[in-house]
N, C-alpha and C positions, 0 to 999 in steps of 0.2 A: 693686596691690602696692606696698609701700613699703620703703625701706631704713631707715637710722637716723633717729630722730626729729630734726626740725630746729626751729629757733626760729621764732617767728611771722614770716611774710613781711611785707614792706612793702606798702602799698596798691598797687593796680594802676591803671594809666592806659592806656586803649586808644586806639590810632590805627588808623583803618580806611582801607584802599585799596578803593575800590568798583569793581565790574564789573557789567555788565548780565547778564541771564540767558543771553545769547548769548556772553558772555565779553569784550565790548568794555570797555576801561578807561574809567571815568567820571571818576575823580580821587580825591583824598584828603580825608578829613575832619579837622578840627582834633581834637586828643586830648580825651578825656573821662575823668573819674574814674569808676571802677567799684567797686561796693560790695564784691564778693568778690575776693580776690587770686588765686584758682585759675585758671590760664591756660585750662584746658579748659572752664571754666564759661562757656557761651555765653549763657545766659539773662540774666545780669546785664549783659553787654555790650549785648545787644539792648535791654534796658530803659533803659540809660544813653544810648544813641544816640537812642532815641525821645524821652527827656526833654530832651536838650540840643540835638538837631538836628531833632526833629520828623519823623523818617522811620523806616520799618521796614526792617530788613536781615536777611539770613541769613548767619551766620558760616560761612565755608568752611574756612579753615585758617590756621595761624600762618605769618606771613612772616618775622618777626624779633623778637628780644627784647633789651633792653639788658642784663638780668642773664644770667649764664652758666648759671643753673640755675633751675628753678621755685621760687617763684612770685612774684607782685607785680612792681613796677617798670613801665616803659613797654614795652608789647607792641603789635606791629603785626599786624593780621589782614587777610586778604582776605575781603571780604564782598560778597554779591550784593544789588543793589537793583533793584526792579522798574520804577521810574519815573525819569525824568530828575531830578536834584537838583543844586543848586549845590555845587561842590567845587573844591578847589585842584588845580592841575596836579600830576600825579605823574610823575616822570621815570624811574621804575624799569621793569623788564621782567618779564613773567610767562613763565616757561619751562615747557614740559611736562616731566614726569618719569614714568618707567615704574612707579614704586612709589606714585604718588599714588592715593589712594582715590577712588572715584567720587563720594562725598558731599563731597569737597573741591574739586570742579570746579563751575563755573557750570552750573545745571540739574540737578545731581546730587540735592540735597535734594528738589527738586520731583518728580523721578522716583520717589524713595523714598516720598514722601507720596502720590503717585498710586497706587502699588502698595498702600499701606496702605488707601487708600479702597476699592480693589477687594476686599481681604480683608474689610474691615468690611461691605461690601455683601453678601458671601456669608454673613455672620452676621446679616443683617437690621439692621445698625447704620449710623447716619449721623452724621458729626461735627456737633456743635451749636455749635461755636465754632472760632476759629482755632487751628491747632496751635501748640504752644509749644516752641521750640528750647531744649533743656536743656544739651546738651553737644556739642562737636565737637572731636575731636583724632584722633591717629593710631591710637587703640585703639577708638574707637566714635563713632557719631553717634546721639544720643538725642533723641527728640521725645515730648512728651505731647500726646495728641489727646483732647479732651473729646467724649464721647458721652453719651447720655441717662443721667443719674444716676450716672455713673462716668467713668473715663478709661481709655484704653489707651496702651500705650507702644510706640513704634516704635524698634527698635534695629537699627543697621546696623554690621557689624564687618568688619575686614580679613580676607583669606583665612586667615591663621594662627589665627583664632578661628572659622572657619566650622563647626567641629564643635558649637558651642554649641547651636543648635536641635535637633541630632540627639541630644545628651545629654539635653536637657529632654524630648524625645519618649520616650526610653528610660526616663526616670524619672517617667512620667506618673502613676503611682500613689503618688508620694512627695511630700513637702512642698517642691515647686519651683513656680515661676510657671506659670500656665496659658498655654500657647502657642496663640494663635488662628490662627496661620499662619506659614509661612516659605517662602522661595523655593529651598530646597535648600542654602543656603549663607549668604550675607552678611546677608540681611534676615530679621527676625523681628518679629512683632507679639504683644505680651504683654498679658494682662489686668492690671488694677490689682491690687496685692496689699494686702489690708486690714492695718491696724495702723500701726505707726511703726517707724522705723529703730532698731536696737538697739545703737547705739554705747555707750550708757551703761547697759547691762543689769546687773541685780543678779546676785549670785552664783547663786541658784537658776536664773535664766534662762540663765546661762552654762553651767551643768551640763546643762540641757535641750538646749542646742546640741550639746554633746559627745555626749550620748545619741543625738540625731538622726543625727549623722555616723557614729558607730560602728555603729548599726543599719543605716544605708544601706550603709556599706562592707562590713560582714559579709555582707550579702545579695549582694554582687558578687564575693566571693572565689570563685576557681575559674571565673570567667567572663571571663578576660583576652581570649580570642579574640573574644568578642562585643564587648568594649570596643574592640578593635583595628578591628573592622568598622565602628564608628562614625566612625573616623578620629582617635581620640585619640592624642596623642604618648605615647611610652613612656619612662619614666624608670627602667628597670631597670638592673642592674649594668653590663654592657658598654657600653650606649648612653650612660649618664650618665657613666661613667668617661672615655670618649672626648671627650664634650662638655665636661666640666670641664677636662680637660687642654688642650683647644683654647682655651677662654676664658681660662685662666690664662696661656697662652703669648701670646695676642693682647694681654693687658693688662700684659705684663711691664714696659713702660716707665713705667706709671703706679703701680707698686708699689715699695715699698722692697726692698732686698736681703734683709732678714730675712723680709719677708712672702713674697717669691718663693721663698726657700729652704723655708719652712714649707709652702707650697702644692705645691712640687715633690715634697717628701717625702710629703705627703698623697696626691697623685695616684698616686705609685708604690705606695702601700700600700692603694689603694682596693679592689683585688680581694680582699684579705684582710679588709678592713672589711665588704664586702658579704657575704662568706662568713660572717663572724660574725653579721651582721645576719640572714641566712637562718636561722641556728641558733636565732634568737629565736622562731621559730614563727608569725610573722604573714605570710601570703601577700600577694602583690601584688593590688591591687584598684583601684577608682575613687578618684582623688585630686581633691579640689575645686580645689586649687592656689592659692586666695586665701581660705582659710577664716578669717574673723574676725568679731567681733560686728557690725560695720558692714555686712556682707553678709547680714544677716538683717533681715527685717521681721516684727513680731509683734503680735498682739492678745492679749487676756487668756488665751486657751486655744490659740493657734496660733503656730507659727513657720514661716517660709518662707525657704529658703536660695536666695539670688540669685546672679547673675553666674557662669555656668559656662564662660566663655570660657577661663579659665586651667586647666581641668581636664585630667587626663591619667591615665596608668596607672603605678602604682608602689606603694611601701610606704605603708600607711595612716598611719603616724606622720609622714610628710612634712607633713601638715596641722597638726601641733601647734605648731611654732615661731611661725608667723604669728599664731595665735590667742593664744598666751601673751604675745606682744609687745604686744598691744592690750587687755590686761585689767589692772586694778589690781594692783600688785606683791603686795599682801597676799593676793590670791586664787590666786596662781600654784601654790603647793605643793598646795593643796586640789584645784585643777583637775587637776594632774598625777596625783595619787593616784586621783582619780575616773576619769580617762581610762584609767589602767592597770587598775583594777578592772572597768571596763566591758568591756574586751577579754578579761580573764581569765574573766569570766562567759560569754563566747561561745566562747573557745578555751582551756579549762583547760590549764595547763602552759606557755602562751606567756609571753614575757618582754617586755612592752611598755615597761617602764621602762628596761631595758638597751637595747632597740632605739632608744628616744628619744635616749639618750646617744650611741649610735653614729651616729645620723642627724643630730644637730645641725649638724655642719660640712657634711655632704652637703646638707642642706636649704638652708643659706646659699649654698653653691656652686651649687646648682640655680637659685637666684634670679639669680645672676650669668649663668648660661647663658640664662635666659629673657630678661633685659634685653639680652643680646648679640643674641639672635634678633630682638628688637624693632628694634634699631638696624640690623640687616642687612636688614630688610624694610620700612623706612619712608623717606620722602624726606628729604633733608638738612635742610631748614628745620625739620622737626619733631623732629629728633634731640636738640635741646636738652632736651626733656622727660626723656630717659633717658640723656644722654651720660655722666654720672658714675656711673650706678647699678650697672653691671656691676663696675667696679673697687671701688666702695663695698662691694658684697656680698662680693667676694674679700677685702677688708680685714677684713670681719667674720668670714669663714671663718678667716682667719689668726689673728684674736683668739681665736676659740673653740678653735683648735688649741693656741695658746699657753697658754690657761687650762687646757685639758685635760691638757697635759703636766706 
């Protein structure tokens, strides 16, 4: 999930502090330039270290960054190395933290990969090459494991995303990734999804995505208790009103007086706004939570909707703003009209366009709530990824309220 679009980040330079699989500090490597600026991208760091230093490492977590927000610039990571290597003395300290993820600790990724091999063996599959570390940060650890004529993906998530494999299981007959196995919470092993990422999808493909979502969501209306049993967060009226009020209060020192006044007025009127929203005739259902073209992979005749960690229960039109943010401006009105007609075809008499207008500032404020929850549940050194996001989304909420008034 992203806030406002930012300018292209500067190049990234990675400095690594090395530890053994047992956690003993080995030392520090000289910094290396990295091809991609994105801090959570581990693969490009691993490749750069291999090229410049001739060693293989596993990225564990971010230790510090020179810039105060992502991405680019000089970044220091903790990395695991299996064999003794020459390194500079590092005088820092590694302290434990109760919110640290298991995959951010020495030995954690190895344990995850061992679990994945056991799941593969149960399917009669054996890795045919070294696993490739793709990503490591506070929201996920992702590895690509080559097997015969394909690959599988190991994804490990923090506890607040632990419902993802259960959601995928509940959607087994829908266009979601094939789940080869999971451990009941954090770990999941997913089959390769055919096709390509759909960031640059054409208008017809974008409309297909909307059709897919509306069909899926309409099939889950009236099944809120079943969704609750999966462990999904609920973003209905009273729950979200309280959460938005809390996040606005906690961010009060980061907002202007005008923004704070607008948000306080907004929160005080949220009960009435939700009542008006309910009168639009679209019931609560499954919400993807990060619905945008880049979370689709597609082939000529298929589309698969990925990344269900952000999913929850709420109004179906909560998924519209993130999607419209990431499509060409000239497509927006056509997509909005198509979205409304898709719901009208399933629920005659409903008012999806009015609901979308009422929801726009709520959807932005929900993003602020989500990022605040991330900050409350990740260790301090990784908070730089999201430090400004909650206040940024509240500013966006205030801007929408200002424009709407």
